[in-house]
BALUM-547645 format. One record per residue (C-alpha): residue number from 1; x, y, z. Coordinates in steps of 0.25 Angstrom, whole numbers, plus 5000, padded with zeros to 4 digits. Example, Ala and Ser with C-alpha at 12.3 -4.5 7.8 and 13.67 -1.06 7.14 Angstrom:
REM residues 2
    k    c1    c2    c3
    1  5049  4982  5031
    2  5055  4996  5029
REM end
This chain:
REM residues 335
    k    c1    c2    c3
    1  5056  4918  5013
    2  5062  4932  5008
    3  5052  4943  5009
    4  5049  4942  4996
    5  5046  4928  4995
    6  5037  4930  5005
    7  5028  4940  4998
    8  5029  4932  4985
    9  5023  4920  4994
   10  5012  4928  5000
   11  5009  4933  4986
   12  5007  4918  4982
   13  4997  4917  4993
   14  5007  4908  5001
   15  5011  4909  5016
   16  5026  4912  5016
   17  5036  4910  5027
   18  5031  4922  5035
   19  5018  4929  5031
   20  5024  4943  5024
   21  5021  4955  5031
   22  5023  4970  5029
   23  5020  4983  5036
   24  5020  4998  5031
   25  5018  5011  5036
   26  5022  5025  5031
   27  5036  5033  5033
   28  5030  5048  5035
   29  5041  5059  5037
   30  5050  5052  5027
   31  5042  5044  5017
   32  5044  5055  5006
   33  5059  5054  5007
   34  5062  5042  4998
   35  5075  5038  5005
   36  5069  5038  5018
   37  5057  5031  5015
   38  5065  5019  5009
   39  5074  5018  5020
   40  5063  5017  5032
   41  5056  5008  5022
   42  5067  4998  5023
   43  5069  5000  5037
   44  5055  4997  5040
   45  5056  4984  5031
   46  5069  4980  5039
   47  5064  4984  5053
   48  5049  4976  5051
   49  5055  4965  5041
   50  5042  4966  5033
   51  5040  4957  5020
   52  5036  4968  5010
   53  5039  4984  5010
   54  5028  4993  5005
   55  5034  5006  5003
   56  5029  5016  5013
   57  5026  5028  5004
   58  5019  5039  5009
   59  5004  5038  5005
   60  5003  5051  4998
   61  5016  5050  4988
   62  5007  5048  4975
   63  5001  5062  4976
   64  5013  5069  4980
   65  5018  5071  4964
   66  5003  5075  4960
   67  5005  5088  4968
   68  5000  5084  4982
   69  5005  5088  4995
   70  5003  5080  5007
   71  5004  5081  5022
   72  5010  5069  5029
   73  5011  5074  5043
   74  5000  5066  5050
   75  5006  5052  5044
   76  5017  5051  5056
   77  5004  5052  5066
   78  4996  5041  5059
   79  4989  5050  5049
   80  4990  5051  5034
   81  4995  5060  5024
   82  4986  5073  5021
   83  4985  5080  5006
   84  4987  5093  5008
   85  4986  5098  4994
   86  4983  5092  4980
   87  4981  5097  4966
   88  4968  5089  4965
   89  4957  5097  4970
   90  4945  5097  4961
   91  4941  5088  4948
   92  4950  5097  4939
   93  4963  5093  4946
   94  4963  5079  4943
   95  4969  5083  4930
   96  4981  5088  4937
   97  4985  5074  4940
   98  4997  5069  4932
   99  5005  5057  4930
  100  5017  5058  4940
  101  5031  5055  4937
  102  5036  5044  4946
  103  5050  5048  4945
  104  5047  5062  4951
  105  5042  5066  4963
  106  5035  5058  4974
  107  5034  5046  4967
  108  5049  5046  4963
  109  5051  5048  4978
  110  5042  5036  4981
  111  5050  5027  4971
  112  5064  5032  4976
  113  5060  5027  4989
  114  5056  5014  4983
  115  5069  5012  4976
  116  5078  5015  4989
  117  5069  5004  4997
  118  5072  4995  4985
  119  5086  4997  4985
  120  5086  4994  5001
  121  5079  4982  4998
  122  5088  4978  4987
  123  5100  4982  4995
  124  5096  4974  5007
  125  5094  4961  4996
  126  5079  4961  5002
  127  5068  4956  4993
  128  5057  4963  5002
  129  5046  4967  4992
  130  5045  4983  4991
  131  5030  4987  4989
  132  5029  5002  4982
  133  5016  5009  4988
  134  5008  5016  4978
  135  4993  5021  4978
  136  4981  5018  4969
  137  4977  5029  4960
  138  4965  5032  4966
  139  4971  5033  4979
  140  4981  5043  4973
  141  4970  5050  4967
  142  4962  5051  4980
  143  4976  5057  4987
  144  4978  5067  4977
  145  4964  5072  4977
  146  4962  5073  4992
  147  4952  5062  4991
  148  4943  5071  4982
  149  4943  5062  4970
  150  4930  5056  4972
  151  4924  5070  4973
  152  4929  5074  4960
  153  4923  5063  4954
  154  4910  5067  4958
  155  4913  5080  4953
  156  4915  5073  4939
  157  4931  5073  4939
  158  4930  5057  4936
  159  4938  5059  4923
  160  4948  5067  4929
  161  4950  5058  4941
  162  4952  5045  4931
  163  4963  5055  4923
  164  4970  5058  4935
  165  4969  5043  4939
  166  4977  5039  4926
  167  4988  5048  4930
  168  4988  5042  4944
  169  4989  5029  4940
  170  5000  5031  4929
  171  5009  5037  4939
  172  5005  5026  4949
  173  5008  5015  4939
  174  5021  5022  4935
  175  5025  5023  4950
  176  5023  5008  4954
  177  5028  5004  4940
  178  5041  5011  4944
  179  5041  5006  4958
  180  5040  4992  4954
  181  5050  4992  4944
  182  5060  4997  4954
  183  5058  4986  4962
  184  5046  4987  4970
  185  5039  4974  4972
  186  5025  4979  4970
  187  5015  4989  4974
  188  5006  4993  4986
  189  4995  5000  4980
  190  4986  5007  4989
  191  4972  5009  4985
  192  4966  5020  4997
  193  4954  5021  4989
  194  4949  5007  4986
  195  4939  5007  4997
  196  4924  5009  5000
  197  4928  5020  5010
  198  4933  5028  4999
  199  4925  5026  4986
  200  4915  5017  4978
  201  4919  5004  4972
  202  4916  5009  4958
  203  4925  5022  4959
  204  4936  5014  4964
  205  4933  5002  4953
  206  4935  5015  4942
  207  4945  5024  4948
  208  4952  5014  4956
  209  4955  4999  4951
  210  4959  5002  4937
  211  4971  5011  4941
  212  4975  5003  4954
  213  4976  4991  4944
  214  4986  4999  4935
  215  4994  5003  4946
  216  4995  4990  4950
  217  4998  4984  4936
  218  5009  4994  4936
  219  5017  4986  4946
  220  5028  4978  4942
  221  5029  4972  4955
  222  5025  4958  4962
  223  5019  4963  4975
  224  5006  4973  4971
  225  4998  4976  4983
  226  4983  4982  4984
  227  4983  4989  4997
  228  4967  4992  4997
  229  4965  5003  5008
  230  4954  5006  5016
  231  4943  5000  5025
  232  4934  4995  5015
  233  4941  4992  5002
  234  4935  4988  4989
  235  4940  4974  4990
  236  4931  4970  4977
  237  4939  4979  4968
  238  4952  4977  4975
  239  4954  4962  4976
  240  4957  4959  4961
  241  4967  4970  4960
  242  4980  4965  4952
  243  4989  4964  4965
  244  4995  4953  4973
  245  4993  4958  4987
  246  4980  4964  4993
  247  4982  4973  5005
  248  4970  4980  5012
  249  4965  4985  5026
  250  4963  4971  5033
  251  4955  4973  5044
  252  4949  4987  5039
  253  4943  4982  5027
  254  4938  4968  5022
  255  4941  4959  5016
  256  4947  4950  5026
  257  4960  4944  5024
  258  4956  4931  5019
  259  4945  4935  5010
  260  4954  4945  5004
  261  4963  4933  5001
  262  4952  4924  4995
  263  4946  4936  4986
  264  4960  4943  4982
  265  4969  4930  4979
  266  4980  4939  4984
  267  4991  4941  4994
  268  4985  4949  5006
  269  4993  4961  5012
  270  4988  4965  5025
  271  4982  4960  5039
  272  4985  4970  5048
  273  4978  4983  5053
  274  4988  4995  5051
  275  4983  5002  5064
  276  4985  4990  5073
  277  4999  4990  5069
  278  5000  5006  5073
  279  4992  5004  5086
  280  5000  4993  5090
  281  4989  4982  5091
  282  4998  4970  5092
  283  4985  4962  5095
  284  4978  4966  5084
  285  4989  4965  5073
  286  4993  4951  5078
  287  4977  4948  5076
  288  4979  4954  5062
  289  4992  4945  5058
  290  4984  4932  5064
  291  4971  4934  5056
  292  4978  4940  5042
  293  4988  4927  5043
  294  4976  4918  5047
  295  4967  4923  5036
  296  4978  4921  5025
  297  4985  4908  5031
  298  4998  4917  5030
  299  4997  4915  5014
  300  4996  4927  5005
  301  4997  4937  5015
  302  5007  4950  5019
  303  5004  4955  5032
  304  5002  4968  5031
  305  4994  4980  5037
  306  4982  4985  5027
  307  4988  4998  5026
  308  5000  5007  5031
  309  5004  5006  5046
  310  5001  5020  5051
  311  5009  5028  5060
  312  5014  5028  5072
  313  5022  5015  5069
  314  5025  5006  5081
  315  5039  4998  5076
  316  5037  4987  5086
  317  5022  4985  5082
  318  5028  4984  5068
  319  5037  4975  5071
  320  5027  4966  5079
  321  5018  4964  5068
  322  5030  4954  5062
  323  5031  4947  5075
  324  5017  4945  5076
  325  5014  4940  5061
  326  5026  4929  5063
  327  5020  4925  5077
  328  5006  4923  5070
  329  5010  4916  5058
  330  5019  4906  5067
  331  5007  4902  5073
  332  4998  4902  5063
  333  5007  4895  5052
  334  5017  4887  5060
  335  5019  4872  5054
REM end
């Protein structure tokens, strides 16, 4: 099977010739260089022979064009990017949010990198699916406000925030529409707010779900993935999203894999705990592979981490994931 055929089989709930798998991380230091980002993404794919390429954009790109300054210095050390300055400090500042032009600035940069990556794929005559990473509108609102949006709601700012959300959603819809028109096979919609550790289910039902669904519906791709981020996801809201792949922090947040497969009816993407890969815990990763393949019978599964693999990266450990997967599936599924 080709890589696209393998992914399509998984989407149909079947077990392909090999259970498809993928890994991803960040490329701090040059992930705002579209040429280098595309080149290194292609090298990462070729070196690990993964079945799906998730674009490895930096996690703060959606707020750059909104006037934010970001410090990325901790990312290579295993940390996260830090917001240095933002135009949104108080309730009235939400009125400053405007629809961004995807042909300019950071959004144009990310689309250009995608274009170069797709050109690499086409030049190689490869059919590996390329999935464009985007963020839920409320995740973007959270980032641009320095996580103060809930305080602003308490201060009577709901209407202003909703006005800003409309503009953020329009921008994000334009972005994913353009990405999939260019040839991306779908989107990876990262929702970092849809868990109980961050907000309430009523709040996410109002400020999350309708805007998320508009972004998903703007995609013209055939592989649309929801990434439900966090340790206690709002599964009852997320399970019915109009995507065909569900990705979450398996092992950190319920549901279990067999429960998720039953209740969503979607292809699952996950099974591995990212910090065990970073920390080179071979036995833990092998056990996670075994449990994921056994829980799903290898059907309707794309084996991946629940989230981005943090630094420092160990190339030998990354390469061993594939070897362990093939060893386990050969034992489980041998005829």
